[in-house]
PyMOL Python script that loads the backbone (N, CA, C, O; Angstrom):
from pymol import cmd

cmd.read_pdbstr("""\
ATOM      1  N   UNK A   1     -15.071 -11.393   4.533  1.00  0.00           N
ATOM      2  CA  UNK A   1     -14.327 -10.479   3.653  1.00  0.00           C
ATOM      3  C   UNK A   1     -13.130  -9.991   4.457  1.00  0.00           C
ATOM      4  O   UNK A   1     -13.266  -9.381   5.518  1.00  0.00           O
ATOM      5  N   UNK A   2     -11.943 -10.284   3.905  1.00  0.00           N
ATOM      6  CA  UNK A   2     -10.762  -9.954   4.609  1.00  0.00           C
ATOM      7  C   UNK A   2     -10.351  -8.479   4.582  1.00  0.00           C
ATOM      8  O   UNK A   2      -9.809  -7.961   5.559  1.00  0.00           O
ATOM      9  N   UNK A   3     -10.619  -7.792   3.428  1.00  0.00           N
ATOM     10  CA  UNK A   3     -10.247  -6.347   3.240  1.00  0.00           C
ATOM     11  C   UNK A   3     -11.468  -5.619   2.837  1.00  0.00           C
ATOM     12  O   UNK A   3     -11.671  -5.408   1.642  1.00  0.00           O
ATOM     13  N   UNK A   4     -12.358  -5.189   3.811  1.00  0.00           N
ATOM     14  CA  UNK A   4     -13.616  -4.573   3.483  1.00  0.00           C
ATOM     15  C   UNK A   4     -13.416  -3.154   2.897  1.00  0.00           C
ATOM     16  O   UNK A   4     -14.322  -2.654   2.231  1.00  0.00           O
ATOM     17  N   UNK A   5     -12.297  -2.511   3.115  1.00  0.00           N
ATOM     18  CA  UNK A   5     -12.090  -1.112   2.681  1.00  0.00           C
ATOM     19  C   UNK A   5     -11.204  -1.052   1.427  1.00  0.00           C
ATOM     20  O   UNK A   5     -10.800   0.044   1.041  1.00  0.00           O
ATOM     21  N   UNK A   6     -10.895  -2.145   0.796  1.00  0.00           N
ATOM     22  CA  UNK A   6      -9.915  -2.222  -0.255  1.00  0.00           C
ATOM     23  C   UNK A   6     -10.290  -1.319  -1.493  1.00  0.00           C
ATOM     24  O   UNK A   6      -9.419  -0.809  -2.197  1.00  0.00           O
ATOM     25  N   UNK A   7     -11.549  -1.163  -1.698  1.00  0.00           N
ATOM     26  CA  UNK A   7     -11.972  -0.461  -2.946  1.00  0.00           C
ATOM     27  C   UNK A   7     -12.149   1.097  -2.716  1.00  0.00           C
ATOM     28  O   UNK A   7     -12.481   1.848  -3.633  1.00  0.00           O
ATOM     29  N   UNK A   8     -11.922   1.491  -1.521  1.00  0.00           N
ATOM     30  CA  UNK A   8     -12.069   2.922  -1.174  1.00  0.00           C
ATOM     31  C   UNK A   8     -10.800   3.733  -1.585  1.00  0.00           C
ATOM     32  O   UNK A   8      -9.730   3.152  -1.769  1.00  0.00           O
ATOM     33  N   UNK A   9     -10.928   5.037  -1.722  1.00  0.00           N
ATOM     34  CA  UNK A   9      -9.788   5.895  -1.950  1.00  0.00           C
ATOM     35  C   UNK A   9      -8.835   5.734  -0.763  1.00  0.00           C
ATOM     36  O   UNK A   9      -9.260   5.353   0.327  1.00  0.00           O
ATOM     37  N   UNK A  10      -7.572   6.019  -0.970  1.00  0.00           N
ATOM     38  CA  UNK A  10      -6.537   5.771   0.097  1.00  0.00           C
ATOM     39  C   UNK A  10      -6.875   6.543   1.384  1.00  0.00           C
ATOM     40  O   UNK A  10      -6.758   6.008   2.487  1.00  0.00           O
ATOM     41  N   UNK A  11      -7.297   7.814   1.224  1.00  0.00           N
ATOM     42  CA  UNK A  11      -7.563   8.621   2.423  1.00  0.00           C
ATOM     43  C   UNK A  11      -8.738   8.057   3.135  1.00  0.00           C
ATOM     44  O   UNK A  11      -8.691   7.949   4.360  1.00  0.00           O
ATOM     45  N   UNK A  12      -9.765   7.696   2.482  1.00  0.00           N
ATOM     46  CA  UNK A  12     -10.980   7.145   3.134  1.00  0.00           C
ATOM     47  C   UNK A  12     -10.722   5.761   3.712  1.00  0.00           C
ATOM     48  O   UNK A  12     -11.253   5.426   4.771  1.00  0.00           O
ATOM     49  N   UNK A  13      -9.910   4.947   3.029  1.00  0.00           N
ATOM     50  CA  UNK A  13      -9.627   3.584   3.516  1.00  0.00           C
ATOM     51  C   UNK A  13      -8.820   3.722   4.827  1.00  0.00           C
ATOM     52  O   UNK A  13      -9.117   3.020   5.794  1.00  0.00           O
ATOM     53  N   UNK A  14      -7.786   4.630   4.882  1.00  0.00           N
ATOM     54  CA  UNK A  14      -6.990   4.803   6.054  1.00  0.00           C
ATOM     55  C   UNK A  14      -7.869   5.255   7.222  1.00  0.00           C
ATOM     56  O   UNK A  14      -7.703   4.789   8.349  1.00  0.00           O
ATOM     57  N   UNK A  15      -8.785   6.149   6.948  1.00  0.00           N
ATOM     58  CA  UNK A  15      -9.694   6.653   7.980  1.00  0.00           C
ATOM     59  C   UNK A  15     -10.498   5.492   8.593  1.00  0.00           C
ATOM     60  O   UNK A  15     -10.558   5.342   9.813  1.00  0.00           O
ATOM     61  N   UNK A  16     -11.117   4.670   7.719  1.00  0.00           N
ATOM     62  CA  UNK A  16     -11.992   3.608   8.245  1.00  0.00           C
ATOM     63  C   UNK A  16     -11.167   2.480   8.924  1.00  0.00           C
ATOM     64  O   UNK A  16     -11.633   1.844   9.869  1.00  0.00           O
ATOM     65  N   UNK A  17      -9.978   2.260   8.437  1.00  0.00           N
ATOM     66  CA  UNK A  17      -9.165   1.221   9.131  1.00  0.00           C
ATOM     67  C   UNK A  17      -8.787   1.703  10.529  1.00  0.00           C
ATOM     68  O   UNK A  17      -8.812   0.934  11.490  1.00  0.00           O
ATOM     69  N   UNK A  18      -8.429   3.013  10.633  1.00  0.00           N
ATOM     70  CA  UNK A  18      -8.140   3.594  11.912  1.00  0.00           C
ATOM     71  C   UNK A  18      -9.391   3.578  12.868  1.00  0.00           C
ATOM     72  O   UNK A  18      -9.299   3.298  14.063  1.00  0.00           O
ATOM     73  N   UNK A  19     -10.475   3.879  12.286  1.00  0.00           N
ATOM     74  CA  UNK A  19     -11.732   3.971  13.082  1.00  0.00           C
ATOM     75  C   UNK A  19     -12.114   2.536  13.521  1.00  0.00           C
ATOM     76  O   UNK A  19     -12.665   2.348  14.606  1.00  0.00           O
ATOM     77  N   UNK A  20     -11.830   1.567  12.706  1.00  0.00           N
ATOM     78  CA  UNK A  20     -12.164   0.155  13.084  1.00  0.00           C
ATOM     79  C   UNK A  20     -11.238  -0.251  14.283  1.00  0.00           C
ATOM     80  O   UNK A  20     -11.678  -0.931  15.210  1.00  0.00           O
ATOM     81  N   UNK A  21      -9.990   0.172  14.238  1.00  0.00           N
ATOM     82  CA  UNK A  21      -9.082  -0.218  15.353  1.00  0.00           C
ATOM     83  C   UNK A  21      -9.479   0.554  16.623  1.00  0.00           C
ATOM     84  O   UNK A  21      -9.386  -0.007  17.715  1.00  0.00           O
ATOM     85  N   UNK A  22      -9.913   1.805  16.520  1.00  0.00           N
ATOM     86  CA  UNK A  22     -10.383   2.555  17.699  1.00  0.00           C
ATOM     87  C   UNK A  22     -11.562   1.862  18.325  1.00  0.00           C
ATOM     88  O   UNK A  22     -11.624   1.727  19.547  1.00  0.00           O
ATOM     89  N   UNK A  23     -12.518   1.412  17.499  1.00  0.00           N
ATOM     90  CA  UNK A  23     -13.701   0.772  18.053  1.00  0.00           C
ATOM     91  C   UNK A  23     -13.348  -0.562  18.710  1.00  0.00           C
ATOM     92  O   UNK A  23     -13.882  -0.922  19.760  1.00  0.00           O
ATOM     93  N   UNK A  24     -12.433  -1.284  18.061  1.00  0.00           N
ATOM     94  CA  UNK A  24     -11.980  -2.586  18.577  1.00  0.00           C
ATOM     95  C   UNK A  24     -11.306  -2.446  19.994  1.00  0.00           C
ATOM     96  O   UNK A  24     -11.399  -3.336  20.839  1.00  0.00           O
ATOM     97  N   UNK A  25     -10.648  -1.312  20.187  1.00  0.00           N
ATOM     98  CA  UNK A  25     -10.018  -1.020  21.471  1.00  0.00           C
ATOM     99  C   UNK A  25     -10.964  -0.315  22.436  1.00  0.00           C
ATOM    100  O   UNK A  25     -10.560   0.009  23.552  1.00  0.00           O
ATOM    101  N   UNK A  26     -12.161  -0.079  22.055  1.00  0.00           N
ATOM    102  CA  UNK A  26     -13.196   0.536  22.875  1.00  0.00           C
ATOM    103  C   UNK A  26     -12.778   1.967  23.330  1.00  0.00           C
ATOM    104  O   UNK A  26     -13.078   2.386  24.448  1.00  0.00           O
ATOM    105  N   UNK A  27     -12.100   2.674  22.460  1.00  0.00           N
ATOM    106  CA  UNK A  27     -11.707   4.096  22.747  1.00  0.00           C
ATOM    107  C   UNK A  27     -12.771   4.977  22.182  1.00  0.00           C
ATOM    108  O   UNK A  27     -12.637   5.524  21.088  1.00  0.00           O
ATOM    109  N   UNK A  28     -13.846   5.113  22.947  1.00  0.00           N
ATOM    110  CA  UNK A  28     -15.013   5.867  22.446  1.00  0.00           C
ATOM    111  C   UNK A  28     -14.776   7.351  22.311  1.00  0.00           C
ATOM    112  O   UNK A  28     -15.339   7.979  21.414  1.00  0.00           O
ATOM    113  N   UNK A  29     -13.991   7.912  23.139  1.00  0.00           N
ATOM    114  CA  UNK A  29     -13.685   9.363  23.046  1.00  0.00           C
ATOM    115  C   UNK A  29     -12.943   9.573  21.714  1.00  0.00           C
ATOM    116  O   UNK A  29     -13.275  10.489  20.961  1.00  0.00           O
ATOM    117  N   UNK A  30     -11.985   8.766  21.434  1.00  0.00           N
ATOM    118  CA  UNK A  30     -11.252   8.893  20.126  1.00  0.00           C
ATOM    119  C   UNK A  30     -12.198   8.608  18.941  1.00  0.00           C
ATOM    120  O   UNK A  30     -12.060   9.207  17.874  1.00  0.00           O
ATOM    121  N   UNK A  31     -13.142   7.703  19.139  1.00  0.00           N
ATOM    122  CA  UNK A  31     -14.113   7.411  18.100  1.00  0.00           C
ATOM    123  C   UNK A  31     -14.924   8.637  17.806  1.00  0.00           C
ATOM    124  O   UNK A  31     -15.192   8.927  16.640  1.00  0.00           O
ATOM    125  N   UNK A  32     -15.339   9.392  18.848  1.00  0.00           N
ATOM    126  CA  UNK A  32     -16.095  10.584  18.641  1.00  0.00           C
ATOM    127  C   UNK A  32     -15.271  11.616  17.814  1.00  0.00           C
ATOM    128  O   UNK A  32     -15.808  12.279  16.927  1.00  0.00           O
ATOM    129  N   UNK A  33     -14.035  11.723  18.111  1.00  0.00           N
ATOM    130  CA  UNK A  33     -13.128  12.645  17.409  1.00  0.00           C
ATOM    131  C   UNK A  33     -13.022  12.207  15.903  1.00  0.00           C
ATOM    132  O   UNK A  33     -12.991  13.042  14.999  1.00  0.00           O
ATOM    133  N   UNK A  34     -12.972  10.895  15.688  1.00  0.00           N
ATOM    134  CA  UNK A  34     -12.865  10.382  14.301  1.00  0.00           C
ATOM    135  C   UNK A  34     -14.167  10.704  13.549  1.00  0.00           C
ATOM    136  O   UNK A  34     -14.125  11.042  12.366  1.00  0.00           O
ATOM    137  N   UNK A  35     -15.359  10.599  14.247  1.00  0.00           N
ATOM    138  CA  UNK A  35     -16.588  10.957  13.600  1.00  0.00           C
ATOM    139  C   UNK A  35     -16.641  12.409  13.183  1.00  0.00           C
ATOM    140  O   UNK A  35     -17.175  12.739  12.124  1.00  0.00           O
ATOM    141  N   UNK A  36     -16.072  13.302  14.034  1.00  0.00           N
ATOM    142  CA  UNK A  36     -15.959  14.699  13.648  1.00  0.00           C
ATOM    143  C   UNK A  36     -15.076  14.924  12.429  1.00  0.00           C
ATOM    144  O   UNK A  36     -15.373  15.737  11.553  1.00  0.00           O
ATOM    145  N   UNK A  37     -13.965  14.162  12.407  1.00  0.00           N
ATOM    146  CA  UNK A  37     -13.048  14.204  11.314  1.00  0.00           C
ATOM    147  C   UNK A  37     -13.804  13.722   9.998  1.00  0.00           C
ATOM    148  O   UNK A  37     -13.640  14.314   8.931  1.00  0.00           O
ATOM    149  N   UNK A  38     -14.588  12.687  10.119  1.00  0.00           N
ATOM    150  CA  UNK A  38     -15.393  12.219   8.977  1.00  0.00           C
ATOM    151  C   UNK A  38     -16.357  13.322   8.488  1.00  0.00           C
ATOM    152  O   UNK A  38     -16.543  13.505   7.285  1.00  0.00           O
ATOM    153  N   UNK A  39     -16.945  14.025   9.411  1.00  0.00           N
ATOM    154  CA  UNK A  39     -17.875  15.131   9.001  1.00  0.00           C
ATOM    155  C   UNK A  39     -17.149  16.181   8.279  1.00  0.00           C
ATOM    156  O   UNK A  39     -17.709  16.755   7.344  1.00  0.00           O
ATOM    157  N   UNK A  40     -15.871  16.506   8.652  1.00  0.00           N
ATOM    158  CA  UNK A  40     -15.075  17.511   7.977  1.00  0.00           C
ATOM    159  C   UNK A  40     -14.709  16.976   6.617  1.00  0.00           C
ATOM    160  O   UNK A  40     -14.675  17.761   5.669  1.00  0.00           O
ATOM    161  N   UNK A  41     -14.430  15.694   6.449  1.00  0.00           N
ATOM    162  CA  UNK A  41     -14.104  15.099   5.127  1.00  0.00           C
ATOM    163  C   UNK A  41     -15.310  15.193   4.167  1.00  0.00           C
ATOM    164  O   UNK A  41     -15.186  15.547   2.994  1.00  0.00           O
ATOM    165  N   UNK A  42     -16.442  14.868   4.718  1.00  0.00           N
ATOM    166  CA  UNK A  42     -17.697  14.952   3.901  1.00  0.00           C
ATOM    167  C   UNK A  42     -17.969  16.396   3.487  1.00  0.00           C
ATOM    168  O   UNK A  42     -18.342  16.647   2.341  1.00  0.00           O
ATOM    169  N   UNK A  43     -17.785  17.357   4.414  1.00  0.00           N
ATOM    170  CA  UNK A  43     -17.980  18.790   4.107  1.00  0.00           C
ATOM    171  C   UNK A  43     -17.038  19.221   2.978  1.00  0.00           C
ATOM    172  O   UNK A  43     -17.438  19.896   2.029  1.00  0.00           O
ATOM    173  N   UNK A  44     -15.838  18.829   3.107  1.00  0.00           N
ATOM    174  CA  UNK A  44     -14.838  19.119   2.088  1.00  0.00           C
ATOM    175  C   UNK A  44     -15.185  18.546   0.705  1.00  0.00           C
ATOM    176  O   UNK A  44     -15.090  19.240  -0.308  1.00  0.00           O
ATOM    177  N   UNK A  45     -15.580  17.289   0.684  1.00  0.00           N
ATOM    178  CA  UNK A  45     -15.946  16.632  -0.541  1.00  0.00           C
ATOM    179  C   UNK A  45     -17.217  17.314  -1.162  1.00  0.00           C
ATOM    180  O   UNK A  45     -17.300  17.487  -2.378  1.00  0.00           O
ATOM    181  N   UNK A  46     -18.158  17.678  -0.330  1.00  0.00           N
ATOM    182  CA  UNK A  46     -19.323  18.337  -0.778  1.00  0.00           C
ATOM    183  C   UNK A  46     -19.023  19.694  -1.441  1.00  0.00           C
ATOM    184  O   UNK A  46     -19.619  20.041  -2.460  1.00  0.00           O
ATOM    185  N   UNK A  47     -18.125  20.427  -0.866  1.00  0.00           N
ATOM    186  CA  UNK A  47     -17.657  21.676  -1.382  1.00  0.00           C
ATOM    187  C   UNK A  47     -17.019  21.460  -2.728  1.00  0.00           C
ATOM    188  O   UNK A  47     -17.273  22.227  -3.656  1.00  0.00           O
ATOM    189  N   UNK A  48     -16.194  20.431  -2.863  1.00  0.00           N
ATOM    190  CA  UNK A  48     -15.532  20.163  -4.119  1.00  0.00           C
ATOM    191  C   UNK A  48     -16.569  19.756  -5.176  1.00  0.00           C
ATOM    192  O   UNK A  48     -16.428  20.147  -6.334  1.00  0.00           O
ATOM    193  N   UNK A  49     -17.589  18.996  -4.822  1.00  0.00           N
ATOM    194  CA  UNK A  49     -18.630  18.612  -5.758  1.00  0.00           C
ATOM    195  C   UNK A  49     -19.473  19.823  -6.194  1.00  0.00           C
ATOM    196  O   UNK A  49     -19.879  19.897  -7.354  1.00  0.00           O
ATOM    197  N   UNK A  50     -19.734  20.747  -5.304  1.00  0.00           N
ATOM    198  CA  UNK A  50     -20.453  21.904  -5.683  1.00  0.00           C
ATOM    199  C   UNK A  50     -19.680  22.778  -6.635  1.00  0.00           C
ATOM    200  O   UNK A  50     -20.258  23.332  -7.569  1.00  0.00           O
ATOM    201  N   UNK A  51     -18.373  22.917  -6.421  1.00  0.00           N
ATOM    202  CA  UNK A  51     -17.547  23.696  -7.355  1.00  0.00           C
ATOM    203  C   UNK A  51     -17.533  23.038  -8.761  1.00  0.00           C
ATOM    204  O   UNK A  51     -17.598  23.723  -9.781  1.00  0.00           O
ATOM    205  N   UNK A  52     -17.445  21.696  -8.779  1.00  0.00           N
ATOM    206  CA  UNK A  52     -17.391  21.008 -10.044  1.00  0.00           C
ATOM    207  C   UNK A  52     -18.738  21.114 -10.759  1.00  0.00           C
ATOM    208  O   UNK A  52     -18.769  21.179 -11.988  1.00  0.00           O
ATOM    209  N   UNK A  53     -19.837  21.131 -10.033  1.00  0.00           N
ATOM    210  CA  UNK A  53     -21.165  21.284 -10.624  1.00  0.00           C
ATOM    211  C   UNK A  53     -21.336  22.681 -11.259  1.00  0.00           C
ATOM    212  O   UNK A  53     -21.914  22.837 -12.335  1.00  0.00           O
ATOM    213  N   UNK A  54     -20.806  23.685 -10.540  1.00  0.00           N
ATOM    214  CA  UNK A  54     -20.847  25.038 -11.059  1.00  0.00           C
ATOM    215  C   UNK A  54     -20.062  25.148 -12.318  1.00  0.00           C
ATOM    216  O   UNK A  54     -20.543  25.741 -13.283  1.00  0.00           O
ATOM    217  N   UNK A  55     -18.871  24.605 -12.363  1.00  0.00           N
ATOM    218  CA  UNK A  55     -18.059  24.642 -13.524  1.00  0.00           C
ATOM    219  C   UNK A  55     -18.717  23.878 -14.705  1.00  0.00           C
ATOM    220  O   UNK A  55     -18.605  24.273 -15.866  1.00  0.00           O
ATOM    221  N   UNK A  56     -19.384  22.803 -14.366  1.00  0.00           N
ATOM    222  CA  UNK A  56     -20.077  21.993 -15.371  1.00  0.00           C
ATOM    223  C   UNK A  56     -21.220  22.766 -16.015  1.00  0.00           C
ATOM    224  O   UNK A  56     -21.468  22.669 -17.217  1.00  0.00           O
ATOM    225  N   UNK A  57     -21.915  23.546 -15.164  1.00  0.00           N
ATOM    226  CA  UNK A  57     -23.006  24.389 -15.665  1.00  0.00           C
ATOM    227  C   UNK A  57     -22.487  25.439 -16.639  1.00  0.00           C
ATOM    228  O   UNK A  57     -23.072  25.641 -17.703  1.00  0.00           O
ATOM    229  N   UNK A  58     -21.432  26.085 -16.296  1.00  0.00           N
ATOM    230  CA  UNK A  58     -20.894  27.096 -17.171  1.00  0.00           C
ATOM    231  C   UNK A  58     -20.335  26.513 -18.458  1.00  0.00           C
ATOM    232  O   UNK A  58     -20.463  27.131 -19.515  1.00  0.00           O
ATOM    233  N   UNK A  59     -19.714  25.330 -18.394  1.00  0.00           N
ATOM    234  CA  UNK A  59     -19.231  24.725 -19.628  1.00  0.00           C
ATOM    235  C   UNK A  59     -20.386  24.307 -20.515  1.00  0.00           C
ATOM    236  O   UNK A  59     -20.236  24.323 -21.737  1.00  0.00           O
ATOM    237  N   UNK A  60     -21.501  23.943 -19.978  1.00  0.00           N
ATOM    238  CA  UNK A  60     -22.685  23.599 -20.791  1.00  0.00           C
ATOM    239  C   UNK A  60     -23.149  24.846 -21.601  1.00  0.00           C
ATOM    240  O   UNK A  60     -23.427  24.754 -22.797  1.00  0.00           O
ATOM    241  N   UNK A  61     -23.221  25.995 -20.920  1.00  0.00           N
ATOM    242  CA  UNK A  61     -23.665  27.234 -21.573  1.00  0.00           C
ATOM    243  C   UNK A  61     -22.636  27.598 -22.667  1.00  0.00           C
ATOM    244  O   UNK A  61     -23.032  27.999 -23.761  1.00  0.00           O
ATOM    245  N   UNK A  62     -21.369  27.469 -22.399  1.00  0.00           N
ATOM    246  CA  UNK A  62     -20.363  27.715 -23.427  1.00  0.00           C
ATOM    247  C   UNK A  62     -20.502  26.822 -24.591  1.00  0.00           C
ATOM    248  O   UNK A  62     -20.414  27.252 -25.741  1.00  0.00           O
ATOM    249  N   UNK A  63     -20.727  25.527 -24.294  1.00  0.00           N
ATOM    250  CA  UNK A  63     -20.904  24.578 -25.426  1.00  0.00           C
ATOM    251  C   UNK A  63     -22.087  24.919 -26.314  1.00  0.00           C
ATOM    252  O   UNK A  63     -22.019  24.845 -27.541  1.00  0.00           O
ATOM    253  N   UNK A  64     -23.160  25.289 -25.661  1.00  0.00           N
ATOM    254  CA  UNK A  64     -24.402  25.678 -26.435  1.00  0.00           C
ATOM    255  C   UNK A  64     -24.106  26.912 -27.226  1.00  0.00           C
ATOM    256  O   UNK A  64     -24.487  26.984 -28.394  1.00  0.00           O
ATOM    257  N   UNK A  65     -23.445  27.889 -26.655  1.00  0.00           N
ATOM    258  CA  UNK A  65     -23.096  29.125 -27.401  1.00  0.00           C
ATOM    259  C   UNK A  65     -22.188  28.799 -28.582  1.00  0.00           C
ATOM    260  O   UNK A  65     -22.346  29.380 -29.656  1.00  0.00           O
ATOM    261  N   UNK A  66     -21.212  27.857 -28.398  1.00  0.00           N
ATOM    262  CA  UNK A  66     -20.369  27.509 -29.478  1.00  0.00           C
ATOM    263  C   UNK A  66     -21.102  26.811 -30.592  1.00  0.00           C
ATOM    264  O   UNK A  66     -20.794  27.010 -31.766  1.00  0.00           O
ATOM    265  N   UNK A  67     -22.096  25.971 -30.225  1.00  0.00           N
ATOM    266  CA  UNK A  67     -22.880  25.297 -31.284  1.00  0.00           C
ATOM    267  C   UNK A  67     -23.652  26.312 -32.084  1.00  0.00           C
ATOM    268  O   UNK A  67     -23.669  26.247 -33.313  1.00  0.00           O
ATOM    269  N   UNK A  68     -24.299  27.261 -31.406  1.00  0.00           N
ATOM    270  CA  UNK A  68     -25.089  28.283 -32.081  1.00  0.00           C
ATOM    271  C   UNK A  68     -24.237  29.081 -32.987  1.00  0.00           C
ATOM    272  O   UNK A  68     -24.596  29.292 -34.146  1.00  0.00           O
ATOM    273  N   UNK A  69     -23.048  29.565 -32.481  1.00  0.00           N
ATOM    274  CA  UNK A  69     -22.170  30.362 -33.317  1.00  0.00           C
ATOM    275  C   UNK A  69     -21.680  29.530 -34.537  1.00  0.00           C
ATOM    276  O   UNK A  69     -21.604  30.053 -35.649  1.00  0.00           O
ATOM    277  N   UNK A  70     -21.350  28.238 -34.320  1.00  0.00           N
ATOM    278  CA  UNK A  70     -20.941  27.387 -35.389  1.00  0.00           C
ATOM    279  C   UNK A  70     -21.953  27.243 -36.440  1.00  0.00           C
ATOM    280  O   UNK A  70     -21.628  27.329 -37.624  1.00  0.00           O
ATOM    281  N   UNK A  71     -23.213  27.018 -36.056  1.00  0.00           N
ATOM    282  CA  UNK A  71     -24.334  26.861 -37.006  1.00  0.00           C
ATOM    283  C   UNK A  71     -24.505  28.194 -37.726  1.00  0.00           C
ATOM    284  O   UNK A  71     -24.647  28.196 -38.948  1.00  0.00           O
ATOM    285  N   UNK A  72     -24.497  29.317 -37.032  1.00  0.00           N
ATOM    286  CA  UNK A  72     -24.634  30.592 -37.731  1.00  0.00           C
ATOM    287  C   UNK A  72     -23.465  30.828 -38.688  1.00  0.00           C
ATOM    288  O   UNK A  72     -23.659  31.458 -39.727  1.00  0.00           O
ATOM    289  N   UNK A  73     -22.258  30.345 -38.376  1.00  0.00           N
ATOM    290  CA  UNK A  73     -21.083  30.475 -39.218  1.00  0.00           C
ATOM    291  C   UNK A  73     -21.261  29.647 -40.453  1.00  0.00           C
ATOM    292  O   UNK A  73     -20.684  29.978 -41.489  1.00  0.00           O
ATOM    293  N   UNK A  74     -22.014  28.606 -40.402  1.00  0.00           N
ATOM    294  CA  UNK A  74     -22.253  27.789 -41.578  1.00  0.00           C
ATOM    295  C   UNK A  74     -23.385  28.280 -42.425  1.00  0.00           C
ATOM    296  O   UNK A  74     -23.264  28.330 -43.649  1.00  0.00           O
ATOM    297  N   UNK A  75     -24.506  28.652 -41.799  1.00  0.00           N
ATOM    298  CA  UNK A  75     -25.704  29.044 -42.529  1.00  0.00           C
ATOM    299  C   UNK A  75     -25.634  30.416 -43.064  1.00  0.00           C
ATOM    300  O   UNK A  75     -26.017  30.626 -44.215  1.00  0.00           O
ATOM    301  N   UNK A  76     -25.178  31.364 -42.327  1.00  0.00           N
ATOM    302  CA  UNK A  76     -25.236  32.801 -42.743  1.00  0.00           C
ATOM    303  C   UNK A  76     -24.368  33.071 -44.045  1.00  0.00           C
ATOM    304  O   UNK A  76     -24.833  33.770 -44.946  1.00  0.00           O
ATOM    305  N   UNK A  77     -23.171  32.540 -44.130  1.00  0.00           N
ATOM    306  CA  UNK A  77     -22.479  32.747 -45.402  1.00  0.00           C
ATOM    307  C   UNK A  77     -23.238  32.132 -46.614  1.00  0.00           C
ATOM    308  O   UNK A  77     -23.263  32.701 -47.705  1.00  0.00           O
ATOM    309  N   UNK A  78     -23.799  31.054 -46.396  1.00  0.00           N
ATOM    310  CA  UNK A  78     -24.589  30.380 -47.467  1.00  0.00           C
ATOM    311  C   UNK A  78     -25.773  31.223 -47.870  1.00  0.00           C
ATOM    312  O   UNK A  78     -26.038  31.358 -49.065  1.00  0.00           O
ATOM    313  N   UNK A  79     -26.491  31.791 -46.935  1.00  0.00           N
ATOM    314  CA  UNK A  79     -27.641  32.676 -47.240  1.00  0.00           C
ATOM    315  C   UNK A  79     -27.197  33.954 -47.919  1.00  0.00           C
ATOM    316  O   UNK A  79     -27.871  34.396 -48.850  1.00  0.00           O
ATOM    317  N   UNK A  80     -26.100  34.577 -47.508  1.00  0.00           N
ATOM    318  CA  UNK A  80     -25.696  35.794 -48.084  1.00  0.00           C
ATOM    319  C   UNK A  80     -25.126  35.551 -49.538  1.00  0.00           C
ATOM    320  O   UNK A  80     -25.274  36.402 -50.415  1.00  0.00           O
ATOM    321  N   UNK A  81     -24.499  34.414 -49.749  1.00  0.00           N
ATOM    322  CA  UNK A  81     -23.890  34.157 -51.025  1.00  0.00           C
ATOM    323  C   UNK A  81     -25.041  33.749 -52.008  1.00  0.00           C
ATOM    324  O   UNK A  81     -24.886  33.998 -53.204  1.00  0.00           O
ATOM    325  N   UNK A  82     -26.100  33.182 -51.607  1.00  0.00           N
ATOM    326  CA  UNK A  82     -27.252  32.807 -52.395  1.00  0.00           C
ATOM    327  C   UNK A  82     -27.975  34.003 -52.860  1.00  0.00           C
ATOM    328  O   UNK A  82     -28.459  34.017 -53.992  1.00  0.00           O
ATOM    329  N   UNK A  83     -28.084  35.035 -52.042  1.00  0.00           N
ATOM    330  CA  UNK A  83     -28.880  36.270 -52.357  1.00  0.00           C
ATOM    331  C   UNK A  83     -27.931  37.267 -53.053  1.00  0.00           C
ATOM    332  O   UNK A  83     -28.415  38.088 -53.832  1.00  0.00           O
ATOM    333  N   UNK A  84     -26.643  37.239 -52.819  1.00  0.00           N
ATOM    334  CA  UNK A  84     -25.762  38.228 -53.363  1.00  0.00           C
ATOM    335  C   UNK A  84     -25.257  37.894 -54.779  1.00  0.00           C
ATOM    336  O   UNK A  84     -24.797  38.789 -55.488  1.00  0.00           O
ATOM    337  N   UNK A  85     -25.332  36.684 -55.179  1.00  0.00           N
ATOM    338  CA  UNK A  85     -24.726  36.347 -56.435  1.00  0.00           C
ATOM    339  C   UNK A  85     -25.617  36.184 -57.549  1.00  0.00           C
ATOM    340  O   UNK A  85     -25.170  35.895 -58.660  1.00  0.00           O
TER     341      UNK A  85
END
""", "prot")
cmd.dss("prot")
cmd.show_as("cartoon", "prot")
cmd.util.cbc("prot")
cmd.orient("prot")
């Protein structure tokens, strides 16, 4: 495979291409620094995923509330008009 990192996001692809060059040159101290950088990238992505999950939870609750209100808006006028007329 000529381009093993082609399907990755640009930031991730650049990281791994650089890491591959560092290992090829046997620069192990630099490789250790790159691994720490990778840990920071993963921590950042994890934080973003947690935020998105929180927002998703809240949107689910809002969607359920909207459905309930919509159903009540359809049913209640029908019930009141049937008994009032």
